C-alpha positions in Angstrom: -18.6 78.4 -204.4 -21.7 76.4 -204.3 -20.8 73.9 -201.2 -22.3 70.1 -201.6 -24.2 70.5 -197.9 -23.7 73.2 -195.4 -23.9 72.7 -192.0 -25.4 75.8 -190.6 -24.9 77.1 -187.1 -23.8 74.7 -185.3 -20.9 74.9 -182.5 -17.4 72.8 -183.4 -15.2 70.9 -181.9 -12.3 70.4 -183.9 -10.7 67.1 -182.0 -8.1 69.4 -181.0 -9.0 70.2 -177.9 -9.7 73.7 -178.7 -12.6 75.6 -177.1 -16.0 74.7 -179.3 -17.2 77.7 -181.4 -20.0 78.3 -183.7 -19.9 78.5 -187.2 -21.0 77.2 -190.8 -19.2 74.2 -192.1 -19.1 74.3 -196.0 -18.6 70.6 -197.5 -17.5 69.9 -201.1 -17.0 66.3 -202.4 -15.2 64.0 -199.7 -13.4 67.5 -198.0 -14.7 70.3 -195.5 -13.9 73.2 -198.1 -14.7 76.4 -195.8 -15.5 77.3 -192.1 -17.5 80.6 -191.3 -20.7 82.3 -192.5 -21.4 80.7 -195.6 -24.5 80.8 -198.3 -26.8 77.6 -198.2 -25.8 74.8 -200.0 -26.9 71.7 -202.0 -28.3 70.4 -199.0 -28.3 72.5 -196.0 -28.1 71.5 -192.4 -29.8 73.4 -189.7 -27.7 72.3 -186.5 -28.5 75.4 -184.0 -28.1 74.1 -180.7 -25.9 71.4 -181.4 -22.3 70.3 -181.7 -20.8 69.7 -184.7 -17.8 67.2 -184.7 -15.1 65.3 -186.4 -16.6 61.6 -187.0 -15.4 59.8 -183.6 -13.0 56.9 -184.0 -13.3 53.8 -182.2 -9.7 52.7 -180.9 -10.5 49.1 -180.7 -13.3 46.6 -181.7 -14.0 43.4 -183.2 -16.4 44.5 -186.0 -14.5 42.1 -188.8 -16.7 40.1 -189.7 -20.0 41.9 -188.7 -19.2 44.8 -191.1 -20.1 42.2 -194.3 -23.5 41.5 -192.8 -24.3 44.6 -191.9 -22.7 47.2 -194.1 -24.6 50.0 -192.9 -23.5 49.8 -189.3 -26.4 51.7 -188.0 -25.3 51.3 -184.0 -22.5 52.9 -184.7 -23.1 56.0 -187.1 -25.8 56.6 -185.3 -23.6 56.7 -182.4 -20.9 59.2 -184.3 -18.4 56.3 -184.7 -17.4 56.5 -188.5 -13.8 54.6 -188.1 -13.7 51.5 -186.6 -10.3 49.9 -185.7 -10.4 46.2 -186.2 -8.1 43.1 -185.7 -7.6 43.6 -182.3 -6.4 41.0 -179.6 -4.1 38.9 -182.2 -7.4 38.2 -183.8 -7.6 39.4 -187.8 -9.2 37.9 -190.1 -6.0 37.4 -192.3 -4.0 36.1 -193.4 -5.6 32.8 -193.6 -4.3 29.7 -195.2 -6.3 26.6 -196.5 -4.8 24.4 -194.3 -5.8 26.2 -190.9 -8.8 28.0 -191.9 -11.7 26.0 -190.3 -9.8 25.6 -187.2 -9.6 29.1 -187.1 -13.1 30.1 -188.1 -14.5 27.8 -185.3 -12.0 29.4 -182.6 -12.7 33.1 -183.9 -16.4 33.1 -184.8 -17.4 34.1 -181.4 -15.0 37.2 -181.2 -16.1 38.6 -184.8 -19.9 37.5 -184.8 -19.6 35.2 -187.0 -20.6 31.5 -187.3 -18.3 28.9 -188.8 -20.5 28.0 -191.8 -20.5 31.8 -192.7 -18.1 33.0 -195.7 -14.6 32.8 -195.2 -13.5 32.7 -198.9 -10.2 34.7 -198.7 -6.6 34.2 -198.1 -4.8 37.5 -197.5 -5.1 41.4 -196.9 -6.1 42.4 -200.2 -9.0 39.9 -201.1 -10.7 41.1 -197.7 -10.2 44.2 -198.3 -12.0 43.8 -201.7 -15.0 42.0 -199.8 -15.8 44.6 -197.7 -15.2 47.8 -200.6 -18.3 45.5 -202.5 -20.6 45.7 -199.4 -20.0 49.6 -199.5 -19.8 50.2 -195.8 -20.9 53.2 -194.0 -17.7 52.9 -191.9 -14.2 53.9 -192.6 -11.9 50.4 -191.2 -8.7 50.6 -189.7 -7.5 47.4 -189.9 -4.8 45.4 -187.8 -3.3 42.1 -188.8 -3.6 39.6 -185.8 -0.3 37.8 -184.8 -2.8 34.8 -183.7 -4.0 34.9 -187.2 -0.8 35.0 -188.5 0.9 32.6 -186.5 -2.1 29.8 -187.2 -1.7 30.7 -190.9 1.7 29.2 -190.5 1.6 26.4 -187.6 -2.0 26.2 -186.4 -2.8 26.3 -182.5 0.6 24.3 -181.6 2.1 25.3 -178.3 5.7 25.4 -179.4 8.4 28.0 -180.6 8.2 28.4 -184.3 11.2 27.0 -186.3 13.3 29.4 -188.4 11.7 29.1 -191.6 8.4 29.1 -190.1 9.2 32.5 -188.7 10.6 33.5 -192.0 7.1 33.0 -193.4 5.4 35.0 -190.6 7.6 37.9 -191.4 7.3 37.6 -195.4 2.9 37.6 -194.3 3.1 40.4 -192.5 5.2 42.2 -194.7 2.6 41.3 -197.4 -0.2 41.9 -195.4 1.4 45.9 -194.8 1.7 46.2 -198.2 -1.9 45.3 -199.0 -2.9 47.8 -196.3 -2.9 46.7 -193.3 -2.3 49.9 -190.6 -0.5 47.5 -187.9 -0.2 44.4 -185.8 -2.0 43.4 -182.7 -1.1 40.8 -180.4 -3.4 38.6 -178.0 -1.0 37.2 -175.9 -3.9 36.1 -173.4 -5.5 34.0 -176.1 -4.0 30.9 -178.3 -2.3 30.7 -180.2 -0.5 33.9 -179.8 -0.4 32.6 -176.3 2.1 30.4 -177.4 4.7 32.7 -178.4 7.8 33.7 -176.7 9.7 36.5 -176.6 11.9 36.3 -179.8 9.1 35.7 -181.6 7.3 38.5 -180.7 10.3 40.7 -181.0 11.0 39.2 -184.7 7.5 40.7 -186.0 7.7 43.7 -183.6 10.9 44.4 -185.6 9.1 44.2 -188.7 6.3 46.6 -187.6 9.0 49.0 -186.5 10.8 49.1 -190.1 7.6 49.3 -191.8 6.1 52.6 -189.3 3.0 50.1 -187.9 2.1 50.5 -184.6 1.4 47.5 -182.6 -1.3 47.2 -180.1 -1.5 44.3 -177.2 -4.1 42.5 -175.4 -1.6 41.5 -172.5 -1.2 38.0 -170.9 -1.9 39.3 -168.0 -4.3 42.2 -166.8 -4.5 40.9 -163.3 -1.6 39.8 -160.6 1.5 40.0 -163.2 -0.1 43.3 -165.3 2.4 46.0 -164.0 5.7 43.1 -164.9 3.9 42.9 -168.0 3.9 46.0 -168.9 7.7 46.5 -167.8 8.2 44.0 -170.2 6.5 45.4 -173.2 8.2 48.3 -173.3 11.9 46.7 -172.5 10.4 45.3 -176.0 9.6 48.4 -177.4 12.9 49.9 -176.5 14.9 47.0 -177.9 13.0 47.1 -181.5 11.9 50.5 -181.8 8.0 49.9 -182.0 5.2 51.9 -181.4 3.3 49.8 -178.9 -0.4 50.2 -177.3 -1.7 48.5 -174.4 -5.4 47.7 -175.5 -8.2 47.7 -173.0 -5.7 48.7 -170.2 -7.2 47.7 -166.9 -6.0 45.3 -163.8 -8.6 42.8 -163.1 -9.2 41.4 -159.7 -10.4 42.8 -156.5 -6.1 42.2 -155.0 -5.0 44.3 -158.0 -7.2 47.0 -158.2 -4.9 49.8 -158.0 -2.2 49.3 -160.4 -2.9 51.1 -162.9 -2.1 53.9 -160.7 1.8 52.3 -161.5 1.0 51.2 -165.0 0.3 54.7 -166.4 3.0 56.1 -164.5 6.0 53.6 -165.8 4.4 54.4 -169.4 4.7 58.0 -169.0 8.3 57.8 -167.6 9.0 55.7 -170.8 7.2 57.8 -172.9 9.4 61.3 -171.8 12.4 58.7 -172.5 11.6 58.4 -175.9 9.4 55.2 -176.4 6.5 55.6 -178.2 3.9 54.0 -176.2 0.0 54.8 -175.9 -2.9 52.9 -174.1 -6.6 53.0 -174.5 -9.5 52.2 -172.4 -13.3 51.4 -172.4 -15.2 53.7 -170.2 -17.3 50.7 -168.0 -15.9 48.1 -165.8 -17.2 44.7 -166.7 -15.1 43.0 -169.7 -16.4 40.6 -172.2 -14.5 37.7 -174.3 -15.1 34.1 -175.2 -16.0 31.4 -173.1 -13.0 29.3 -173.4 -11.2 32.3 -171.9 -12.1 30.5 -168.4 -9.8 27.9 -169.2 -6.2 27.4 -169.4 -4.3 28.6 -172.6 -3.0 24.7 -173.2 -5.8 23.5 -172.9 -6.5 25.0 -176.3 -3.6 23.8 -178.0 -4.9 22.1 -181.1 -8.6 24.3 -181.7 -12.0 24.1 -180.5 -11.9 20.4 -181.2 -8.8 19.4 -179.6 -10.2 21.3 -176.6 -13.5 19.8 -176.3 -11.8 16.1 -176.8 -10.0 17.4 -173.4 -13.0 17.9 -171.6 -14.0 14.9 -172.7 -11.0 13.1 -171.1 -11.3 12.3 -167.3 -7.4 12.8 -167.1 -7.2 15.9 -168.7 -10.4 17.2 -166.8 -8.8 16.7 -163.5 -5.4 18.2 -164.5 -7.5 21.4 -165.8 -9.9 21.6 -162.9 -6.4 21.1 -160.7 -4.6 23.7 -162.4 -7.4 26.2 -162.0 -7.9 25.7 -158.3 -4.5 25.7 -157.7 -4.2 28.9 -159.2 -1.4 27.5 -161.5 -2.6 28.9 -165.2 -0.6 30.8 -167.4 -2.2 34.7 -167.9 -5.2 35.7 -165.7 -7.5 32.9 -163.8 -10.5 34.2 -164.7 -12.6 31.9 -163.4 -11.3 32.2 -159.7 -11.2 36.0 -160.5 -14.3 36.1 -160.9 -16.8 33.2 -159.3 -19.6 31.4 -161.3 -21.7 34.5 -159.8 -20.5 37.4 -162.1 -20.0 35.9 -165.5 -22.7 36.6 -167.6 -23.6 34.8 -170.8 -24.0 37.2 -173.2 -24.4 35.1 -176.6 -24.7 31.3 -176.7 -26.2 30.3 -180.5 -26.5 26.6 -179.1 -28.9 27.4 -176.4 -29.9 31.0 -176.6 -32.2 30.6 -173.0 -28.7 30.9 -170.9 -28.4 34.2 -172.6 -28.5 36.9 -169.9 -28.2 34.2 -167.0 -25.0 33.9 -164.8 -23.1 30.7 -164.1 -23.9 30.0 -161.1 -27.6 30.2 -162.1 -26.8 28.0 -165.0 -24.9 25.6 -163.5 -26.7 25.4 -159.8 -23.3 26.0 -157.8 -22.4 28.7 -155.6 -19.0 27.5 -155.2 -15.7 27.0 -156.6 -14.6 23.5 -156.5 -13.5 20.2 -158.6 -17.3 19.3 -158.9 -18.9 22.7 -160.2 -15.5 22.9 -162.7 -16.3 19.5 -163.7 -20.2 21.2 -164.3 -18.9 23.8 -166.1 -17.4 21.1 -168.4 -19.9 19.3 -169.0 -22.0 22.5 -169.9 -19.4 23.4 -172.3 -19.8 20.2 -174.3 -23.4 20.9 -174.2 -23.2 23.7 -176.2 -20.1 22.9 -178.7 -17.8 25.3 -176.9 -19.7 28.4 -178.7 -20.3 31.3 -176.3 -19.2 35.2 -175.3 -19.7 35.6 -171.4 -19.8 39.4 -170.0 -17.2 39.4 -166.7 -19.2 41.6 -163.9 -17.4 44.1 -162.3 -13.6 43.5 -163.4 -12.0 46.5 -162.5 -12.4 49.3 -160.1 -14.1 52.4 -160.8 -11.6 54.7 -159.1 -8.9 52.6 -161.7 -11.4 53.4 -164.9 -12.1 57.2 -163.9 -8.0 57.4 -163.7 -7.2 55.4 -167.2 -9.7 58.1 -168.7 -9.2 60.8 -167.2 -5.8 62.6 -167.1 -5.1 64.4 -170.3 -2.4 62.6 -171.4 -4.2 59.0 -171.7 -5.1 58.4 -175.4 -8.5 56.9 -174.3 -10.5 54.7 -176.9 -14.0 53.2 -177.0 -13.8 49.7 -177.1 -15.9 47.1 -177.6 -16.6 43.7 -178.7 -19.5 44.9 -180.6 -20.6 44.1 -184.3 -22.3 46.1 -186.4 -25.7 46.3 -186.1 -29.2 46.8 -188.4 -30.8 48.5 -185.5 -30.3 51.5 -183.2 -28.9 52.2 -180.3 -27.3 48.7 -178.9 -27.3 46.7 -175.7 -24.0 46.2 -174.0 -21.4 44.0 -175.5 -21.5 41.0 -175.7 -25.4 40.6 -174.9 -26.3 39.9 -178.6 -24.9 37.5 -180.5 -24.9 39.5 -183.5 -23.2 42.5 -182.2 -23.6 44.8 -179.4 -22.1 48.4 -178.8 -20.5 48.1 -175.5 -20.8 51.6 -174.2 -22.8 54.8 -175.1 -21.3 58.3 -175.5 -23.7 60.8 -175.7 -21.5 64.7 -175.1 -24.4 66.7 -173.8 -22.9 70.2 -174.1 -25.3 73.2 -172.8 -25.9 75.8 -175.5 -25.3 79.9 -174.8 -27.5 82.1 -174.3 -29.3 83.5 -177.4 -26.9 85.8 -179.6 -24.5 83.3 -180.6 -20.7 84.1 -180.1 -18.2 81.8 -178.6 -19.0 79.1 -176.5 -18.4 79.5 -172.7 -16.9 76.9 -170.5 -19.8 75.6 -169.6 -20.5 74.2 -172.9 -18.3 71.5 -172.8 -19.1 67.5 -173.2 -20.5 65.1 -170.9 -20.4 61.6 -170.9 -23.4 59.2 -170.0 -21.4 56.0 -170.0 -23.6 53.5 -168.6 -23.2 49.4 -168.5 -26.7 48.5 -168.0 -27.8 44.8 -169.4 -29.2 42.0 -167.9 -28.0 41.1 -164.4 -25.8 44.4 -164.4 -25.5 46.5 -162.0 -21.8 48.5 -163.0 -22.3 51.8 -161.6 -24.1 55.2 -163.0 -22.9 57.7 -165.5 -19.6 59.2 -165.5 -19.6 62.9 -164.0 -19.5 65.8 -166.3 -15.7 66.3 -166.6 -13.5 69.5 -166.7 -12.1 70.8 -169.6 -8.9 69.2 -170.9 -6.3 69.8 -173.4 -5.5 66.7 -175.6 -2.3 64.7 -175.3 -1.0 61.4 -176.1 -0.1 59.2 -173.5 0.0 57.7 -169.4 -0.4 59.9 -166.4 1.1 60.9 -163.6 4.6 60.1 -163.1 6.9 59.7 -160.0 6.8 55.6 -159.5 9.6 53.8 -160.4 9.5 50.7 -163.0 9.1 47.4 -161.5 12.1 45.1 -162.4 11.3 42.8 -165.7 11.7 39.3 -166.5 12.9 38.2 -169.6 10.2 36.1 -170.9 7.6 35.2 -167.8 5.5 38.3 -167.8 5.0 38.7 -171.2 3.6 35.0 -171.2 1.8 35.8 -167.8 3.9 33.1 -166.0 2.4 34.1 -162.3 3.7 35.5 -159.4 1.9 35.5 -156.4 1.6 38.2 -153.4 1.1 41.5 -155.4 -1.3 43.4 -154.2 -2.6 47.0 -155.2 -0.6 50.1 -154.6 -1.6 53.0 -152.2 -3.5 55.4 -154.0 -2.6 58.8 -153.4 -5.2 61.9 -153.0 -5.2 63.5 -156.1 -9.1 63.5 -157.0 -8.3 65.3 -160.1 -5.7 62.8 -161.6 -7.6 59.7 -160.4 -10.8 60.7 -162.7 -12.6 64.0 -162.5 -11.1 65.1 -165.7 -12.2 62.5 -169.1 -9.8 62.4 -172.1 -11.2 63.4 -175.4 -11.3 61.0 -178.0 -8.3 60.9 -180.1 -10.0 61.9 -183.8 -7.0 61.5 -186.2 -6.7 57.9 -187.2 -6.5 56.8 -190.8 -8.7 54.2 -192.4 -7.3 51.4 -194.3 -10.3 50.6 -196.1 -12.2 53.4 -197.0 -16.7 53.4 -196.7 -18.5 54.4 -199.3 -21.0 58.1 -198.5 -24.7 56.4 -197.7 -27.0 58.7 -197.3 -27.2 61.9 -195.3 -23.7 63.8 -193.6 -21.9 61.8 -191.0 -22.9 58.4 -192.6 -20.3 58.8 -195.3 -16.9 57.6 -193.5 -15.1 60.1 -195.2 -12.5 62.9 -194.9 -15.6 65.1 -194.1 -17.7 63.3 -191.8 -19.4 65.4 -189.6 -21.6 64.1 -186.7 -24.0 66.5 -185.0 -24.9 65.8 -181.0 -27.9 67.3 -179.7 -27.1 70.1 -176.9 -28.3 69.1 -173.9 
């Protein structure tokens, strides 16, 4: 047999948690055809002293529009990511309706790296996938349908329950999306218009996904005060509908809530042991990134961006918004109070690039949180037209982060708000408007002594995951983990589930007085081990083979990393 490509003498990581072993890898077409001592192929790659692995899968990002403008996605490919799961947080680029297309593009642009004037000339999954195939992307894409986009296509940005015919239309559109290749359904219950949905609507769409065998990813309505109740509510819905669910970028934000992650992971593991298919993913840094509108109550965005800006111009509405924030009487997460001005960094601001890399305390010349400073923020938001991305510094605790990444039973993916770029290694997420990877994963195993054979125990990946953008001080590299076996979801058992309410937690209604749970003394479970990336996701849209091995995105995608 003559191989198209032979990768010679590397240490193979098979993605299943097995020890690394040294061998040749032979590729024919888009398939790995053989392992062992192989003759030279048409192309032979010397991988001596390097690790050969399946292409990494980014379980959560927002490359949806950026891949059309930067199909080579070099910032992903150079770090070994050959598959991206996009359409997350309830915000996908399909389905679109002519009536609400412009409003959705205006709102979603900052999330997906697309200015409103960019092309949005498709309607359903099939026409969008055709656009992607036409640019021959270097990555595979697994695309979720966003509930927020689905809702907007039917009823715009209205804050009310859907009428029966509207809910039926959402079901029809979701079925069509699945028929055309959408790999799952995502919810962004912290973002309008998804934040306006009630339990009945969510359950109806979950039932469609369950019947079609599609997983449903959830950005919770709250990741702070009521995060435990939101997890309980989600698990109740999963049991009720039979849907497979995933908690997106699972964390507990705000110092008063640090430690709750230990409880939620135990709750998920208990549910999984009882037969509920629940997973979670996480990004490996303590900062976060989202649109600047997320600092305001979700009800202020009813009707879309233009309606929100109109409210900011209205004195009565401005006072109502400021009062709700200061009373801590907003649905979901009150990010303005949780972060303060000093820990909100502007990552992208097309209308005023001079603001990029500066925090709001500096931009507004304010330190205290009061009605006057909130008014100054609203004035600034009007000046920039409301379009900006922010980085939320030190959102979560490092202990929490190490715990959710650490135990082998967690599914840990690298999530980012970044978009594909033409350049090399990018800055942290949100620090550039054209897209940014949020963290870098550099496996650095030590090569065994000369003579080859199976790698020893010290040949293990080390993560060097840093958030080091302007104004950031988020800690150093994660320390070298112990070897773990890969399993699928959530942490140690033992803590009983909190009682769940029927609707409030899922929509993010606040309950005061919740503090972080006491942490145990099990240091191993709190982060001395690192979860392996899940390496078996499928791609709904496959990238064309481009250039060298590892850029093809097909089944034979191979990533080689230097042994440090």
